[in-house]
N, C-alpha and C positions, 0 to 999 in steps of 0.2 A: 504494500500500500504506500502511496506517495505521501510525503509530508505536506502540511498546510503551508501556505505562503503568505507572509505579512510584510508590509512596509511600515516604517515609522520614522518620524522626525524627532531626533534626540537632541537635547540641549548639549552642544559640543563640550562644554565644561564638565558635564556630568556623564559623558559617554562611558568612561571606564567604570563608574559606579554601576550603571545599568547593565553593562556587559558582564561585570564581575558577579552581580547578583544572579543573573540568568545562568551563568556557568556554575556558580556555587550551588544552585538549586538542582543538582543532579543533571546539569546540561539540559535544561528545559527546552532550549532551542539552539540551533546553530545560527550565528549571526555573521554578517559581513557588511562593511560599509560600501555604499554605492559610490563609485568614483565620481568626483565632482558634485556630489550631493550635499556637501556641507552639513553633515549631521543626518543625512538620509541613510537608513539601514534597511536591510532585508533580513528576514528571519524564516528559517525552515523549522517548522514545529511538528513533531510527530503527533498523530491523532490523539494518542493517550496522554500527551502533555498539554493539550489545548486549554483545558480549564485552568490549570496552574499558570500557564503563560498569560492568559487573559486577566487573571487576578493580579498578577504582578504588573502588567502593562497599565491596568486601570489605576493601580496605586501610583505608579510613576507619573501618569498623566495628572492625577489629582494633586501631586506635589510639584508639578512643573518640570519634571525631568524629561518628559515626553510631551511634545506639542500635539501630536496625533499619531494614531496607528490604525491600519485597516487591513483586512484580509483581501487578497487579490488572487487572480488566477496564477497558478504556479508557472512562472515563466521558464522553468527548466523542463517542463514536460513538452515533449514533441508529439505532434499528432500525425 
């Protein structure tokens, strides 16, 4: 089964905190910066980690670490 795909805009000064928490939480998601995105990241989230990922991202959003995040079509899937 394929992972879910999300994009998010992360406050640049807090990038390492957000990434560190996601990695510390048993690697809830794989993240990588989108080149030229200035704080734009993409996340691959296994289906079984979806709920925990969303909880953490909502927390980050409420505290100003993340401006927005949204699920999108997985751009790595080829049809």
